mmCIF file as Biopython writes it, N, C-alpha, C and O atoms, coordinates in Angstrom:
data_model
#
loop_
_atom_site.group_PDB
_atom_site.id
_atom_site.type_symbol
_atom_site.label_atom_id
_atom_site.label_alt_id
_atom_site.label_comp_id
_atom_site.label_asym_id
_atom_site.label_entity_id
_atom_site.label_seq_id
_atom_site.pdbx_PDB_ins_code
_atom_site.Cartn_x
_atom_site.Cartn_y
_atom_site.Cartn_z
_atom_site.occupancy
_atom_site.B_iso_or_equiv
_atom_site.auth_seq_id
_atom_site.auth_asym_id
_atom_site.pdbx_PDB_model_num
ATOM 1   N N  . UNK A ? 1  ? 0.790   -1.191  0.068   1.0 0.0 1  A 1 
ATOM 2   C CA . UNK A ? 1  ? -0.055  -0.070  0.048   1.0 0.0 1  A 1 
ATOM 3   C C  . UNK A ? 1  ? 0.822   1.301   0.032   1.0 0.0 1  A 1 
ATOM 4   O O  . UNK A ? 1  ? 0.475   2.342   -0.527  1.0 0.0 1  A 1 
ATOM 5   N N  . UNK A ? 2  ? 1.997   1.097   0.739   1.0 0.0 2  A 1 
ATOM 6   C CA . UNK A ? 2  ? 2.779   2.307   0.859   1.0 0.0 2  A 1 
ATOM 7   C C  . UNK A ? 2  ? 3.376   2.640   -0.452  1.0 0.0 2  A 1 
ATOM 8   O O  . UNK A ? 2  ? 3.529   3.816   -0.780  1.0 0.0 2  A 1 
ATOM 9   N N  . UNK A ? 3  ? 3.745   1.578   -1.273  1.0 0.0 3  A 1 
ATOM 10  C CA . UNK A ? 3  ? 4.343   1.672   -2.605  1.0 0.0 3  A 1 
ATOM 11  C C  . UNK A ? 3  ? 3.365   2.391   -3.583  1.0 0.0 3  A 1 
ATOM 12  O O  . UNK A ? 3  ? 3.771   3.183   -4.434  1.0 0.0 3  A 1 
ATOM 13  N N  . UNK A ? 4  ? 2.126   2.088   -3.422  1.0 0.0 4  A 1 
ATOM 14  C CA . UNK A ? 4  ? 1.047   2.732   -4.233  1.0 0.0 4  A 1 
ATOM 15  C C  . UNK A ? 4  ? 0.881   4.241   -3.802  1.0 0.0 4  A 1 
ATOM 16  O O  . UNK A ? 4  ? 0.690   5.099   -4.664  1.0 0.0 4  A 1 
ATOM 17  N N  . UNK A ? 5  ? 0.953   4.550   -2.506  1.0 0.0 5  A 1 
ATOM 18  C CA . UNK A ? 5  ? 0.861   6.012   -2.211  1.0 0.0 5  A 1 
ATOM 19  C C  . UNK A ? 5  ? 2.154   6.676   -2.604  1.0 0.0 5  A 1 
ATOM 20  O O  . UNK A ? 5  ? 2.120   7.827   -3.039  1.0 0.0 5  A 1 
ATOM 21  N N  . UNK A ? 6  ? 3.188   6.086   -2.491  1.0 0.0 6  A 1 
ATOM 22  C CA . UNK A ? 6  ? 4.488   6.798   -2.967  1.0 0.0 6  A 1 
ATOM 23  C C  . UNK A ? 6  ? 4.378   7.108   -4.525  1.0 0.0 6  A 1 
ATOM 24  O O  . UNK A ? 6  ? 4.709   8.199   -4.988  1.0 0.0 6  A 1 
ATOM 25  N N  . UNK A ? 7  ? 3.917   6.125   -5.247  1.0 0.0 7  A 1 
ATOM 26  C CA . UNK A ? 7  ? 3.798   6.373   -6.766  1.0 0.0 7  A 1 
ATOM 27  C C  . UNK A ? 7  ? 2.831   7.512   -7.003  1.0 0.0 7  A 1 
ATOM 28  O O  . UNK A ? 7  ? 3.113   8.388   -7.820  1.0 0.0 7  A 1 
ATOM 29  N N  . UNK A ? 8  ? 1.625   7.531   -6.273  1.0 0.0 8  A 1 
ATOM 30  C CA . UNK A ? 8  ? 0.626   8.551   -6.554  1.0 0.0 8  A 1 
ATOM 31  C C  . UNK A ? 8  ? 1.346   9.993   -6.130  1.0 0.0 8  A 1 
ATOM 32  O O  . UNK A ? 8  ? 1.336   10.986  -6.857  1.0 0.0 8  A 1 
ATOM 33  N N  . UNK A ? 9  ? 1.919   9.927   -4.929  1.0 0.0 9  A 1 
ATOM 34  C CA . UNK A ? 9  ? 2.543   11.321  -4.666  1.0 0.0 9  A 1 
ATOM 35  C C  . UNK A ? 9  ? 3.691   11.689  -5.504  1.0 0.0 9  A 1 
ATOM 36  O O  . UNK A ? 9  ? 3.958   12.885  -5.621  1.0 0.0 9  A 1 
ATOM 37  N N  . UNK A ? 10 ? 4.411   10.788  -6.110  1.0 0.0 10 A 1 
ATOM 38  C CA . UNK A ? 10 ? 5.545   11.215  -6.948  1.0 0.0 10 A 1 
ATOM 39  C C  . UNK A ? 10 ? 5.028   11.449  -8.424  1.0 0.0 10 A 1 
ATOM 40  O O  . UNK A ? 10 ? 5.718   12.088  -9.218  1.0 0.0 10 A 1 
ATOM 41  N N  . UNK A ? 11 ? 3.815   10.925  -8.774  1.0 0.0 11 A 1 
ATOM 42  C CA . UNK A ? 11 ? 3.248   11.021  -10.122 1.0 0.0 11 A 1 
ATOM 43  C C  . UNK A ? 11 ? 1.800   11.290  -10.059 1.0 0.0 11 A 1 
ATOM 44  O O  . UNK A ? 11 ? 1.006   10.469  -10.518 1.0 0.0 11 A 1 
ATOM 45  N N  . UNK A ? 12 ? 1.381   12.480  -9.476  1.0 0.0 12 A 1 
ATOM 46  C CA . UNK A ? 12 ? 0.035   12.769  -9.472  1.0 0.0 12 A 1 
ATOM 47  C C  . UNK A ? 12 ? -0.801  12.803  -10.761 1.0 0.0 12 A 1 
ATOM 48  O O  . UNK A ? 12 ? -2.009  12.576  -10.839 1.0 0.0 12 A 1 
ATOM 49  N N  . UNK A ? 13 ? -0.007  13.107  -11.709 1.0 0.0 13 A 1 
ATOM 50  C CA . UNK A ? 13 ? -0.706  13.164  -13.037 1.0 0.0 13 A 1 
ATOM 51  C C  . UNK A ? 13 ? -1.039  11.859  -13.636 1.0 0.0 13 A 1 
ATOM 52  O O  . UNK A ? 13 ? -1.850  11.772  -14.558 1.0 0.0 13 A 1 
ATOM 53  N N  . UNK A ? 14 ? -0.428  10.840  -13.129 1.0 0.0 14 A 1 
ATOM 54  C CA . UNK A ? 14 ? -0.714  9.393   -13.432 1.0 0.0 14 A 1 
ATOM 55  C C  . UNK A ? 14 ? -1.625  8.714   -12.421 1.0 0.0 14 A 1 
ATOM 56  O O  . UNK A ? 14 ? -1.676  7.485   -12.397 1.0 0.0 14 A 1 
ATOM 57  N N  . UNK A ? 15 ? -2.275  9.381   -11.669 1.0 0.0 15 A 1 
ATOM 58  C CA . UNK A ? 15 ? -3.117  8.765   -10.654 1.0 0.0 15 A 1 
ATOM 59  C C  . UNK A ? 15 ? -4.038  7.763   -11.239 1.0 0.0 15 A 1 
ATOM 60  O O  . UNK A ? 15 ? -4.046  6.622   -10.779 1.0 0.0 15 A 1 
ATOM 61  N N  . UNK A ? 16 ? -4.853  8.121   -12.269 1.0 0.0 16 A 1 
ATOM 62  C CA . UNK A ? 16 ? -5.765  7.297   -12.870 1.0 0.0 16 A 1 
ATOM 63  C C  . UNK A ? 16 ? -5.194  5.945   -13.303 1.0 0.0 16 A 1 
ATOM 64  O O  . UNK A ? 16 ? -5.772  4.888   -13.050 1.0 0.0 16 A 1 
ATOM 65  N N  . UNK A ? 17 ? -4.027  6.021   -13.970 1.0 0.0 17 A 1 
ATOM 66  C CA . UNK A ? 17 ? -3.321  4.800   -14.430 1.0 0.0 17 A 1 
ATOM 67  C C  . UNK A ? 17 ? -2.868  3.926   -13.247 1.0 0.0 17 A 1 
ATOM 68  O O  . UNK A ? 17 ? -2.929  2.698   -13.311 1.0 0.0 17 A 1 
ATOM 69  N N  . UNK A ? 18 ? -2.424  4.569   -12.191 1.0 0.0 18 A 1 
ATOM 70  C CA . UNK A ? 18 ? -1.854  3.862   -10.998 1.0 0.0 18 A 1 
ATOM 71  C C  . UNK A ? 18 ? -3.079  3.059   -10.363 1.0 0.0 18 A 1 
ATOM 72  O O  . UNK A ? 18 ? -2.968  1.892   -9.987  1.0 0.0 18 A 1 
ATOM 73  N N  . UNK A ? 19 ? -4.199  3.761   -10.284 1.0 0.0 19 A 1 
ATOM 74  C CA . UNK A ? 19 ? -5.426  3.191   -9.653  1.0 0.0 19 A 1 
ATOM 75  C C  . UNK A ? 19 ? -5.903  2.057   -10.521 1.0 0.0 19 A 1 
ATOM 76  O O  . UNK A ? 19 ? -6.187  0.986   -9.986  1.0 0.0 19 A 1 
ATOM 77  N N  . UNK A ? 20 ? -6.015  2.220   -11.877 1.0 0.0 20 A 1 
ATOM 78  C CA . UNK A ? 20 ? -6.466  1.300   -12.694 1.0 0.0 20 A 1 
ATOM 79  C C  . UNK A ? 20 ? -5.588  -0.019  -12.579 1.0 0.0 20 A 1 
ATOM 80  O O  . UNK A ? 20 ? -6.081  -1.144  -12.501 1.0 0.0 20 A 1 
ATOM 81  N N  . UNK A ? 21 ? -4.220  0.257   -12.580 1.0 0.0 21 A 1 
ATOM 82  C CA . UNK A ? 21 ? -3.304  -0.903  -12.445 1.0 0.0 21 A 1 
ATOM 83  C C  . UNK A ? 21 ? -3.558  -1.710  -11.089 1.0 0.0 21 A 1 
ATOM 84  O O  . UNK A ? 21 ? -3.501  -2.939  -11.062 1.0 0.0 21 A 1 
ATOM 85  N N  . UNK A ? 22 ? -3.820  -0.992  -10.055 1.0 0.0 22 A 1 
ATOM 86  C CA . UNK A ? 22 ? -3.958  -1.631  -8.857  1.0 0.0 22 A 1 
ATOM 87  C C  . UNK A ? 22 ? -5.344  -2.426  -8.855  1.0 0.0 22 A 1 
ATOM 88  O O  . UNK A ? 22 ? -5.422  -3.575  -8.420  1.0 0.0 22 A 1 
ATOM 89  N N  . UNK A ? 23 ? -6.274  -1.823  -9.302  1.0 0.0 23 A 1 
ATOM 90  C CA . UNK A ? 23 ? -7.661  -2.553  -9.326  1.0 0.0 23 A 1 
ATOM 91  C C  . UNK A ? 23 ? -7.657  -3.758  -10.321 1.0 0.0 23 A 1 
ATOM 92  O O  . UNK A ? 23 ? -8.385  -4.732  -10.131 1.0 0.0 23 A 1 
ATOM 93  N N  . UNK A ? 24 ? -6.835  -3.660  -11.360 1.0 0.0 24 A 1 
ATOM 94  C CA . UNK A ? 24 ? -6.658  -4.848  -12.261 1.0 0.0 24 A 1 
ATOM 95  C C  . UNK A ? 24 ? -5.867  -5.866  -11.503 1.0 0.0 24 A 1 
ATOM 96  O O  . UNK A ? 24 ? -6.230  -7.043  -11.523 1.0 0.0 24 A 1 
ATOM 97  N N  . UNK A ? 25 ? -4.914  -5.525  -10.901 1.0 0.0 25 A 1 
ATOM 98  C CA . UNK A ? 25 ? -4.049  -6.619  -10.151 1.0 0.0 25 A 1 
ATOM 99  C C  . UNK A ? 25 ? -4.936  -7.190  -9.059  1.0 0.0 25 A 1 
ATOM 100 O O  . UNK A ? 25 ? -4.833  -8.396  -8.830  1.0 0.0 25 A 1 
ATOM 101 N N  . UNK A ? 26 ? -5.765  -6.485  -8.383  1.0 0.0 26 A 1 
ATOM 102 C CA . UNK A ? 26 ? -6.608  -6.976  -7.290  1.0 0.0 26 A 1 
ATOM 103 C C  . UNK A ? 26 ? -7.612  -7.887  -7.862  1.0 0.0 26 A 1 
ATOM 104 O O  . UNK A ? 26 ? -7.861  -8.939  -7.273  1.0 0.0 26 A 1 
ATOM 105 N N  . UNK A ? 27 ? -8.223  -7.572  -8.979  1.0 0.0 27 A 1 
ATOM 106 C CA . UNK A ? 27 ? -9.163  -8.330  -9.620  1.0 0.0 27 A 1 
ATOM 107 C C  . UNK A ? 27 ? -8.565  -9.696  -10.026 1.0 0.0 27 A 1 
ATOM 108 O O  . UNK A ? 27 ? -9.178  -10.725 -9.740  1.0 0.0 27 A 1 
ATOM 109 N N  . UNK A ? 28 ? -7.465  -9.735  -10.640 1.0 0.0 28 A 1 
ATOM 110 C CA . UNK A ? 28 ? -6.648  -10.804 -11.080 1.0 0.0 28 A 1 
ATOM 111 C C  . UNK A ? 28 ? -6.364  -11.802 -9.906  1.0 0.0 28 A 1 
ATOM 112 O O  . UNK A ? 28 ? -6.574  -13.011 -10.010 1.0 0.0 28 A 1 
ATOM 113 N N  . UNK A ? 29 ? -5.860  -11.190 -8.761  1.0 0.0 29 A 1 
ATOM 114 C CA . UNK A ? 29 ? -5.677  -11.903 -7.626  1.0 0.0 29 A 1 
ATOM 115 C C  . UNK A ? 29 ? -6.957  -12.661 -7.077  1.0 0.0 29 A 1 
ATOM 116 O O  . UNK A ? 29 ? -6.930  -13.850 -6.762  1.0 0.0 29 A 1 
ATOM 117 N N  . UNK A ? 30 ? -8.067  -11.864 -6.994  1.0 0.0 30 A 1 
ATOM 118 C CA . UNK A ? 30 ? -9.339  -12.456 -6.563  1.0 0.0 30 A 1 
ATOM 119 C C  . UNK A ? 30 ? -9.671  -13.653 -7.447  1.0 0.0 30 A 1 
ATOM 120 O O  . UNK A ? 30 ? -9.985  -14.723 -6.927  1.0 0.0 30 A 1 
ATOM 121 N N  . UNK A ? 31 ? -9.610  -13.503 -8.771  1.0 0.0 31 A 1 
ATOM 122 C CA . UNK A ? 31 ? -9.925  -14.492 -9.640  1.0 0.0 31 A 1 
ATOM 123 C C  . UNK A ? 31 ? -9.039  -15.773 -9.412  1.0 0.0 31 A 1 
ATOM 124 O O  . UNK A ? 31 ? -9.539  -16.897 -9.446  1.0 0.0 31 A 1 
ATOM 125 N N  . UNK A ? 32 ? -7.719  -15.556 -9.180  1.0 0.0 32 A 1 
ATOM 126 C CA . UNK A ? 32 ? -6.819  -16.539 -8.942  1.0 0.0 32 A 1 
ATOM 127 C C  . UNK A ? 32 ? -7.252  -17.391 -7.622  1.0 0.0 32 A 1 
ATOM 128 O O  . UNK A ? 32 ? -7.249  -18.622 -7.614  1.0 0.0 32 A 1 
ATOM 129 N N  . UNK A ? 33 ? -7.610  -16.615 -6.550  1.0 0.0 33 A 1 
ATOM 130 C CA . UNK A ? 33 ? -7.947  -17.228 -5.382  1.0 0.0 33 A 1 
ATOM 131 C C  . UNK A ? 33 ? -9.256  -18.149 -5.494  1.0 0.0 33 A 1 
ATOM 132 O O  . UNK A ? 33 ? -9.354  -19.223 -4.901  1.0 0.0 33 A 1 
ATOM 133 N N  . UNK A ? 34 ? -10.225 -17.622 -6.302  1.0 0.0 34 A 1 
ATOM 134 C CA . UNK A ? 34 ? -11.433 -18.353 -6.520  1.0 0.0 34 A 1 
ATOM 135 C C  . UNK A ? 34 ? -11.097 -19.614 -7.308  1.0 0.0 34 A 1 
ATOM 136 O O  . UNK A ? 34 ? -11.566 -20.683 -6.916  1.0 0.0 34 A 1 
ATOM 137 N N  . UNK A ? 35 ? -10.338 -19.571 -8.366  1.0 0.0 35 A 1 
ATOM 138 C CA . UNK A ? 35 ? -9.900  -20.772 -9.068  1.0 0.0 35 A 1 
ATOM 139 C C  . UNK A ? 35 ? -9.114  -21.793 -8.358  1.0 0.0 35 A 1 
ATOM 140 O O  . UNK A ? 35 ? -9.255  -23.004 -8.531  1.0 0.0 35 A 1 
ATOM 141 N N  . UNK A ? 36 ? -8.186  -21.181 -7.460  1.0 0.0 36 A 1 
ATOM 142 C CA . UNK A ? 36 ? -7.405  -22.130 -6.498  1.0 0.0 36 A 1 
ATOM 143 C C  . UNK A ? 36 ? -8.396  -22.815 -5.433  1.0 0.0 36 A 1 
ATOM 144 O O  . UNK A ? 36 ? -8.196  -23.975 -5.073  1.0 0.0 36 A 1 
ATOM 145 N N  . UNK A ? 37 ? -9.393  -22.111 -4.978  1.0 0.0 37 A 1 
ATOM 146 C CA . UNK A ? 37 ? -10.344 -22.715 -4.043  1.0 0.0 37 A 1 
ATOM 147 C C  . UNK A ? 37 ? -11.118 -23.781 -4.813  1.0 0.0 37 A 1 
ATOM 148 O O  . UNK A ? 37 ? -11.356 -24.862 -4.274  1.0 0.0 37 A 1 
ATOM 149 N N  . UNK A ? 38 ? -11.497 -23.524 -5.992  1.0 0.0 38 A 1 
ATOM 150 C CA . UNK A ? 38 ? -12.359 -24.470 -6.791  1.0 0.0 38 A 1 
ATOM 151 C C  . UNK A ? 38 ? -11.567 -25.731 -7.054  1.0 0.0 38 A 1 
ATOM 152 O O  . UNK A ? 38 ? -12.082 -26.841 -6.918  1.0 0.0 38 A 1 
ATOM 153 N N  . UNK A ? 39 ? -10.325 -25.558 -7.429  1.0 0.0 39 A 1 
ATOM 154 C CA . UNK A ? 39 ? -9.369  -26.846 -7.637  1.0 0.0 39 A 1 
ATOM 155 C C  . UNK A ? 39 ? -9.108  -27.521 -6.369  1.0 0.0 39 A 1 
ATOM 156 O O  . UNK A ? 39 ? -9.146  -28.748 -6.281  1.0 0.0 39 A 1 
ATOM 157 N N  . UNK A ? 40 ? -8.836  -26.732 -5.356  1.0 0.0 40 A 1 
ATOM 158 C CA . UNK A ? 40 ? -8.638  -27.433 -3.925  1.0 0.0 40 A 1 
ATOM 159 C C  . UNK A ? 40 ? -10.036 -28.380 -3.591  1.0 0.0 40 A 1 
ATOM 160 O O  . UNK A ? 40 ? -9.920  -29.512 -3.122  1.0 0.0 40 A 1 
ATOM 161 N N  . UNK A ? 41 ? -11.188 -27.848 -3.855  1.0 0.0 41 A 1 
ATOM 162 C CA . UNK A ? 41 ? -12.414 -28.649 -3.477  1.0 0.0 41 A 1 
ATOM 163 C C  . UNK A ? 41 ? -12.494 -29.741 -4.356  1.0 0.0 41 A 1 
ATOM 164 O O  . UNK A ? 41 ? -12.831 -30.839 -3.911  1.0 0.0 41 A 1 
ATOM 165 N N  . UNK A ? 42 ? -12.198 -29.569 -5.685  1.0 0.0 42 A 1 
ATOM 166 C CA . UNK A ? 42 ? -12.287 -30.721 -6.675  1.0 0.0 42 A 1 
ATOM 167 C C  . UNK A ? 42 ? -11.363 -31.832 -6.327  1.0 0.0 42 A 1 
ATOM 168 O O  . UNK A ? 42 ? -11.745 -33.002 -6.348  1.0 0.0 42 A 1 
ATOM 169 N N  . UNK A ? 43 ? -10.136 -31.478 -6.003  1.0 0.0 43 A 1 
ATOM 170 C CA . UNK A ? 43 ? -9.170  -32.505 -5.763  1.0 0.0 43 A 1 
ATOM 171 C C  . UNK A ? 43 ? -9.248  -33.097 -4.299  1.0 0.0 43 A 1 
ATOM 172 O O  . UNK A ? 43 ? -8.945  -34.264 -4.049  1.0 0.0 43 A 1 
ATOM 173 N N  . UNK A ? 44 ? -9.648  -32.257 -3.428  1.0 0.0 44 A 1 
ATOM 174 C CA . UNK A ? 44 ? -10.041 -32.906 -2.018  1.0 0.0 44 A 1 
ATOM 175 C C  . UNK A ? 44 ? -11.062 -33.900 -2.124  1.0 0.0 44 A 1 
ATOM 176 O O  . UNK A ? 44 ? -10.983 -34.965 -1.511  1.0 0.0 44 A 1 
ATOM 177 N N  . UNK A ? 45 ? -12.128 -33.570 -2.959  1.0 0.0 45 A 1 
ATOM 178 C CA . UNK A ? 45 ? -13.217 -34.532 -3.101  1.0 0.0 45 A 1 
ATOM 179 C C  . UNK A ? 45 ? -12.711 -35.887 -3.708  1.0 0.0 45 A 1 
ATOM 180 O O  . UNK A ? 45 ? -13.070 -36.947 -3.196  1.0 0.0 45 A 1 
ATOM 181 N N  . UNK A ? 46 ? -11.881 -35.859 -4.792  1.0 0.0 46 A 1 
ATOM 182 C CA . UNK A ? 46 ? -11.337 -36.900 -5.431  1.0 0.0 46 A 1 
ATOM 183 C C  . UNK A ? 46 ? -10.433 -37.671 -4.449  1.0 0.0 46 A 1 
ATOM 184 O O  . UNK A ? 46 ? -10.492 -38.901 -4.437  1.0 0.0 46 A 1 
ATOM 185 N N  . UNK A ? 47 ? -9.657  -37.052 -3.682  1.0 0.0 47 A 1 
ATOM 186 C CA . UNK A ? 47 ? -8.717  -37.618 -2.649  1.0 0.0 47 A 1 
ATOM 187 C C  . UNK A ? 47 ? -9.627  -38.360 -1.601  1.0 0.0 47 A 1 
ATOM 188 O O  . UNK A ? 47 ? -9.324  -39.496 -1.237  1.0 0.0 47 A 1 
ATOM 189 N N  . UNK A ? 48 ? -10.645 -37.771 -1.160  1.0 0.0 48 A 1 
ATOM 190 C CA . UNK A ? 48 ? -11.546 -38.526 -0.266  1.0 0.0 48 A 1 
ATOM 191 C C  . UNK A ? 48 ? -12.227 -39.678 -0.815  1.0 0.0 48 A 1 
ATOM 192 O O  . UNK A ? 48 ? -12.528 -40.610 -0.070  1.0 0.0 48 A 1 
ATOM 193 N N  . UNK A ? 49 ? -12.506 -39.701 -2.082  1.0 0.0 49 A 1 
ATOM 194 C CA . UNK A ? 49 ? -13.168 -40.909 -2.822  1.0 0.0 49 A 1 
ATOM 195 C C  . UNK A ? 49 ? -11.982 -41.863 -2.824  1.0 0.0 49 A 1 
ATOM 196 O O  . UNK A ? 49 ? -12.203 -43.000 -2.405  1.0 0.0 49 A 1 
ATOM 197 N N  . UNK A ? 50 ? -10.834 -41.580 -3.209  1.0 0.0 50 A 1 
ATOM 198 C CA . UNK A ? 50 ? -9.748  -42.704 -3.309  1.0 0.0 50 A 1 
ATOM 199 C C  . UNK A ? 50 ? -9.480  -43.239 -1.898  1.0 0.0 50 A 1 
ATOM 200 O O  . UNK A ? 50 ? -9.270  -44.435 -1.698  1.0 0.0 50 A 1 
ATOM 201 N N  . UNK A ? 51 ? -9.492  -42.396 -1.006  1.0 0.0 51 A 1 
ATOM 202 C CA . UNK A ? 51 ? -9.178  -42.897 0.347   1.0 0.0 51 A 1 
ATOM 203 C C  . UNK A ? 51 ? -10.247 -43.931 0.855   1.0 0.0 51 A 1 
ATOM 204 O O  . UNK A ? 51 ? -9.967  -44.974 1.445   1.0 0.0 51 A 1 
ATOM 205 N N  . UNK A ? 52 ? -11.575 -43.472 0.525   1.0 0.0 52 A 1 
ATOM 206 C CA . UNK A ? 52 ? -12.681 -44.424 0.878   1.0 0.0 52 A 1 
ATOM 207 C C  . UNK A ? 52 ? -12.578 -45.643 0.281   1.0 0.0 52 A 1 
ATOM 208 O O  . UNK A ? 52 ? -12.820 -46.676 0.905   1.0 0.0 52 A 1 
ATOM 209 N N  . UNK A ? 53 ? -12.168 -45.631 -1.121  1.0 0.0 53 A 1 
ATOM 210 C CA . UNK A ? 53 ? -12.067 -46.895 -1.903  1.0 0.0 53 A 1 
ATOM 211 C C  . UNK A ? 53 ? -10.934 -47.676 -1.383  1.0 0.0 53 A 1 
ATOM 212 O O  . UNK A ? 53 ? -11.015 -48.903 -1.435  1.0 0.0 53 A 1 
ATOM 213 N N  . UNK A ? 54 ? -9.867  -47.106 -0.879  1.0 0.0 54 A 1 
ATOM 214 C CA . UNK A ? 54 ? -8.717  -47.765 -0.308  1.0 0.0 54 A 1 
ATOM 215 C C  . UNK A ? 54 ? -9.093  -48.520 0.939   1.0 0.0 54 A 1 
ATOM 216 O O  . UNK A ? 54 ? -8.697  -49.671 1.128   1.0 0.0 54 A 1 
ATOM 217 N N  . UNK A ? 55 ? -9.859  -47.870 1.791   1.0 0.0 55 A 1 
ATOM 218 C CA . UNK A ? 55 ? -10.236 -48.350 3.119   1.0 0.0 55 A 1 
ATOM 219 C C  . UNK A ? 55 ? -11.247 -49.487 3.022   1.0 0.0 55 A 1 
ATOM 220 O O  . UNK A ? 55 ? -11.379 -50.331 3.909   1.0 0.0 55 A 1 
ATOM 221 N N  . UNK A ? 56 ? -11.931 -49.460 1.926   1.0 0.0 56 A 1 
ATOM 222 C CA . UNK A ? 56 ? -12.899 -50.697 1.756   1.0 0.0 56 A 1 
ATOM 223 C C  . UNK A ? 56 ? -12.233 -51.915 1.206   1.0 0.0 56 A 1 
ATOM 224 O O  . UNK A ? 56 ? -12.853 -52.973 1.310   1.0 0.0 56 A 1 
ATOM 225 N N  . UNK A ? 57 ? -11.089 -51.918 0.650   1.0 0.0 57 A 1 
ATOM 226 C CA . UNK A ? 57 ? -10.279 -53.003 0.180   1.0 0.0 57 A 1 
ATOM 227 C C  . UNK A ? 57 ? -9.688  -53.879 1.355   1.0 0.0 57 A 1 
ATOM 228 O O  . UNK A ? 57 ? -8.972  -54.848 1.102   1.0 0.0 57 A 1 
#
Protein backbone atom coordinates (compact mmCIF):
# COMPACT_ATOMS: atom_id res chain seq x y z
CA UNK A 1 0.00 0.00 0.00
CA UNK A 2 2.85 2.35 0.83
CA UNK A 3 4.34 1.74 -2.61
CA UNK A 4 1.05 2.79 -4.25
CA UNK A 5 0.85 5.93 -2.14
CA UNK A 6 4.45 6.79 -2.99
CA UNK A 7 3.77 6.37 -6.69
CA UNK A 8 0.67 8.57 -6.46
CA UNK A 9 2.57 11.28 -4.58
CA UNK A 10 5.48 11.14 -7.04
CA UNK A 11 3.28 11.04 -10.15
CA UNK A 12 -0.02 12.77 -9.37
CA UNK A 13 -0.68 13.24 -13.08
CA UNK A 14 -0.74 9.43 -13.53
CA UNK A 15 -3.07 8.73 -10.63
CA UNK A 16 -5.80 7.25 -12.87
CA UNK A 17 -3.30 4.82 -14.45
CA UNK A 18 -1.94 3.81 -11.05
CA UNK A 19 -5.42 3.21 -9.63
CA UNK A 20 -6.44 1.23 -12.73
CA UNK A 21 -3.31 -0.91 -12.42
CA UNK A 22 -3.98 -1.64 -8.73
CA UNK A 23 -7.64 -2.49 -9.39
CA UNK A 24 -6.69 -4.83 -12.27
CA UNK A 25 -4.09 -6.60 -10.13
CA UNK A 26 -6.56 -6.96 -7.27
CA UNK A 27 -9.19 -8.37 -9.62
CA UNK A 28 -6.66 -10.83 -11.08
CA UNK A 29 -5.64 -11.95 -7.59
CA UNK A 30 -9.29 -12.46 -6.59
CA UNK A 31 -9.94 -14.56 -9.72
CA UNK A 32 -6.83 -16.62 -8.94
CA UNK A 33 -7.99 -17.24 -5.36
CA UNK A 34 -11.44 -18.37 -6.55
CA UNK A 35 -9.88 -20.73 -9.10
CA UNK A 36 -7.45 -22.08 -6.51
CA UNK A 37 -10.29 -22.75 -4.05
CA UNK A 38 -12.34 -24.48 -6.76
CA UNK A 39 -9.43 -26.76 -7.68
CA UNK A 40 -8.74 -27.52 -4.02
CA UNK A 41 -12.36 -28.57 -3.48
CA UNK A 42 -12.30 -30.66 -6.67
CA UNK A 43 -9.14 -32.53 -5.73
CA UNK A 44 -10.01 -32.86 -2.04
CA UNK A 45 -13.22 -34.57 -3.14
CA UNK A 46 -11.28 -36.97 -5.41
CA UNK A 47 -8.75 -37.65 -2.67
CA UNK A 48 -11.55 -38.47 -0.22
CA UNK A 49 -13.11 -40.85 -2.77
CA UNK A 50 -9.79 -42.63 -3.33
CA UNK A 51 -9.18 -42.89 0.40
CA UNK A 52 -12.66 -44.34 0.96
CA UNK A 53 -12.08 -46.85 -1.84
CA UNK A 54 -8.72 -47.80 -0.35
CA UNK A 55 -10.23 -48.30 3.11
CA UNK A 56 -12.95 -50.64 1.76
CA UNK A 57 -10.37 -52.97 0.18
